[in-house]
Steps between C-alpha positions, in 0.01 A plus 500: 500500500452765226473226239224326696308823550537591134379157392202526737425846359505364147250237607273764656511714183419196286205420728379861479518485121246217515281669761184660362483747789826663391351590160161591643678744734687662217179518298308664782771762555506568126121545494521736799751716322296517181197601703692808617471633144134574577601716798824642365473501117812563301538652153759656269410858582838648585443459876709248687309205644716423802183543709370175356821323592512639853137391557498163325828362636434520876132412445593176326795409721398609850136394489430204274866412447580478873192283559609260224855490632383407849266230370774354280766505773276365773417207272869431433549342843151401601420300185793263554487469880127432485525245220806340660718533190757690702607168659590368158692817413702502821611140444730650238826668608348838584454651845174653619641851509640463149161391379344801676749743336407355159134566584573857603698558181219353294260744658734788428530390139117508472498849652763621253302343214183685601683828545682459172180427309329803656786729400522367144125533447475847656788650309404308184149646502636852552765469232252349249189708574615797699793730565804467725701807416599609845327744735451852366351794683449832324717391211788417735634145524490406869594136456614340176366169375825331610476649850140375533598152387781492757264626774255223409776241507604613848143487630453157336814362668409638842148363468641148454650500850171514697360250245785264593411554867142411414629179341684404819198592710270266302758219509535551877127470552492189283778340710295562815173355370376156406285564192498700182181682598645598837824617340330718237238633740755566770742682267230722350308548825797596709628736228164680501499515881848642515415763237203604716679518837845623399396868496312500835791310657754737351702221338424593136862618447625158601257274308606404148165553326522875571767525233304339221355839417786731604721462191203568274415820682854618417441410135164680508671815629729487195196455272359823653826684443591502871826388654484129590564436869702182531659546845454389771232285333757294306700418811185398691373292206825308457562446870145409599450262206830320549454465872147367448626258233772360733265473800218329309742267324666410833166423664398288205829313508466432876136391464584264216798354684282419801205370300404135496458433132380147553172616658 
């Protein structure tokens, strides 16, 4: 089982490496981060530039990055079920749910790649053109450079969890629709609708997208020399994202298992 899933994942990664959209997405995110330099310029002036990092990272990941992830993941299923190539794939010794897991993992790999590139570029720009010497107030070191890096790493890791839930959400929508356009439109449209109604309905604490911004607010607090508040946010982020991931993946698995792929 694991071997079949791993082989299918390798195939998905190889396909992504030949897909222009994967590189266009990375390029768009890179351009978005570079544009932040006009809003939050950085320079070697003895003042730490963590503000640039705390602004550019969530802007790139949670706006444009999330949109690209959903488009990419919705297309993972829809492109093959619409074209009929899935029938050829499933002739091989791989079950539908194993194929679906490989798709989910491929989406997660793409999310990690985007997040990793954002982090490397953000920190690279600051280290090359600005300052990252820790947070100092009145000549007193509030947070050292090492502590800020660790805080960023924690926020980065937590932010991946709701991104993974978004991957599963897009794959679920794709498994319930019949065309690529419907899959992409449904994933993006329903995400926007849920973000609009979650606060009036009082379900924002239980919807995964709420926690895309939460880790970065904690990092921003550290940038301002304030104590970072991780709890209970961390517990909610982990629990809500994992529950959403399991629920969406389960629905996608059930839908795919009941779907007539010959139609």
